C-alpha positions in Angstrom: -21.6 -90.6 14.9 -20.2 -93.6 16.8 -17.8 -96.3 15.7 -16.1 -99.1 17.5 -12.7 -97.4 17.6 -13.9 -94.4 19.6 -13.2 -93.8 23.2 -15.3 -91.7 25.6 -13.1 -88.6 25.0 -14.0 -88.6 21.3 -17.7 -87.8 22.0 -19.2 -84.4 21.8 -22.5 -83.5 23.6 -24.7 -80.5 23.9 -25.0 -78.4 27.0 -28.3 -76.8 28.1 -27.6 -73.8 25.9 -27.1 -76.1 22.9 -23.4 -75.5 22.8 -21.1 -78.4 21.9 -19.0 -79.8 24.7 -16.2 -82.3 24.1 -16.0 -85.1 26.7 -12.2 -84.7 26.4 -12.6 -81.9 29.0 -13.1 -84.7 31.5 -9.9 -86.6 30.7 -8.3 -87.8 33.9 -11.6 -87.6 35.9 -13.8 -90.3 37.3 -17.2 -89.8 35.6 -20.7 -90.9 36.6 -23.0 -90.5 33.6 -26.7 -90.6 34.4 -29.9 -90.3 32.3 -32.4 -88.4 34.5 -35.9 -87.0 34.6 -37.7 -84.4 36.7 -41.0 -86.3 37.1 -39.8 -89.8 37.9 -40.2 -91.9 41.0 -36.4 -91.9 41.1 -36.1 -88.1 40.8 -35.2 -87.8 44.5 -31.9 -89.5 43.6 -30.7 -86.0 42.5 -30.1 -85.4 46.2 -27.8 -88.4 46.6 -26.0 -87.5 43.3 -25.3 -84.1 44.7 -24.0 -85.5 47.9 -21.6 -87.7 46.0 -20.5 -84.8 43.9 -19.9 -82.6 46.9 -18.0 -85.4 48.6 -15.7 -86.4 45.7 -15.6 -83.5 43.2 -12.4 -82.0 44.6 -10.8 -85.5 44.3 -11.8 -85.8 40.6 -15.4 -86.9 40.3 -17.6 -85.4 37.6 -21.3 -86.2 37.3 -22.8 -85.8 33.9 -26.6 -85.4 33.9 -28.4 -86.2 30.7 -32.2 -85.6 31.0 -34.3 -88.0 28.9 -37.9 -87.8 28.1 -38.2 -91.3 26.6 -39.7 -93.0 29.7 -43.4 -92.0 30.2 -42.8 -88.4 29.3 -41.1 -87.8 32.7 -38.8 -84.9 31.5 -41.1 -82.7 29.4 -39.5 -79.3 30.3 -37.0 -77.4 28.2 -33.3 -77.9 29.0 -33.0 -74.7 31.0 -36.2 -75.5 32.9 -34.8 -78.9 33.8 -31.5 -77.4 35.0 -33.4 -74.8 37.0 -35.7 -77.4 38.6 -32.7 -79.5 39.7 -30.8 -76.5 41.1 -33.9 -75.2 42.9 -35.2 -78.4 44.3 -32.1 -80.5 44.8 -29.3 -77.8 44.9 -27.4 -79.6 42.1 -24.1 -78.1 41.1 -22.9 -80.8 38.7 -23.2 -80.4 34.9 -26.7 -80.8 33.3 -26.6 -81.4 29.6 -29.3 -81.1 26.9 -32.0 -83.7 26.7 -31.2 -86.8 24.7 -32.7 -90.1 23.7 -30.9 -93.1 25.2 -32.7 -95.9 23.2 -34.0 -96.4 19.7 -32.9 -95.0 16.3 -32.4 -91.5 17.7 -30.3 -92.7 20.7 -27.4 -90.4 21.3 -24.1 -91.9 20.1 -22.7 -91.5 23.7 -25.4 -93.9 25.0 -24.9 -96.3 22.1 -21.2 -96.4 23.2 -22.0 -96.8 26.9 -24.6 -99.6 26.3 -22.1 -101.5 24.1 -19.4 -101.2 26.8 -21.6 -102.3 29.6 -24.6 -104.4 28.6 -24.0 -105.6 25.1 -24.8 -104.0 21.8 -28.6 -104.6 22.0 -28.9 -103.7 25.6 -31.4 -101.0 26.3 -31.7 -98.5 29.1 -34.7 -99.7 31.1 -35.6 -96.4 32.8 -34.3 -93.1 34.0 -31.4 -92.9 36.5 -29.4 -95.7 34.9 -25.8 -94.9 35.9 -22.5 -95.6 34.2 -19.3 -95.2 36.2 -16.1 -94.5 34.3 -12.5 -94.6 35.6 -9.9 -91.9 35.1 -8.8 -93.5 31.8 -12.3 -93.3 30.4 -13.1 -97.0 30.8 -16.7 -97.9 31.6 -16.2 -100.0 34.7 -19.8 -100.4 36.0 -23.4 -100.0 35.2 -26.0 -99.5 37.9 -29.8 -100.0 37.5 -32.1 -97.1 38.2 -33.2 -98.4 41.6 -29.6 -98.4 42.9 -29.4 -95.3 45.0 -26.4 -93.0 44.6 -25.3 -93.7 48.2 -24.6 -97.3 47.2 -22.0 -96.1 44.7 -19.8 -94.5 47.4 -17.4 -97.4 47.7 -17.1 -97.9 43.9 -16.3 -94.2 43.5 -13.8 -94.2 46.4 -11.9 -97.1 44.7 -11.5 -95.1 41.5 -10.6 -91.7 43.1 
C-alpha cells in the first residue's frame, strides 16, 4: 500500500527468497534503485553498477536491484535464477530483490512512490535499467533513463556520499 504521507523507509519489499525486507534498513545510506532484466540490451550495465558498488559501498552506497519482466519478457527466470545469473556473469554483490512490476495496476507501491517523486504521478517507467538516486535522508534526488550508463552517475553519487 502507498499513500502520500509515506517516505522511502516505510516501504517493505520481498527479497529473492520471498522474505519481507524493510527499506528502513537502508536509513542513512545513499541508495540507487534500479529495475533490471537479464535479457535486455542494457543488461551489461550490471558491470557498471557493480563497479559503482565496489567503489562507494564502504562510504554508504547501496544498490537495490529489482528485476522486472514487464518489458518484452526480458527477465523470465525465477528470482533465484536471476540472482545467480547476475553473480555468475557480472559478479554482482549488491542486493537483488524479487521480481516486481513497475507500471500498471500491479505496479509495486515502491515504484508508484518513486515515479511520483521524480516524474509525476502518471509517469511511467519506459524500460529496464531506469535508475533512481536517493540521498542519505531518503529523498529521491535524481532519475536516470535506461540508456544512462552507471559510470555517468559517478559524480552524482560522489556528491551524496
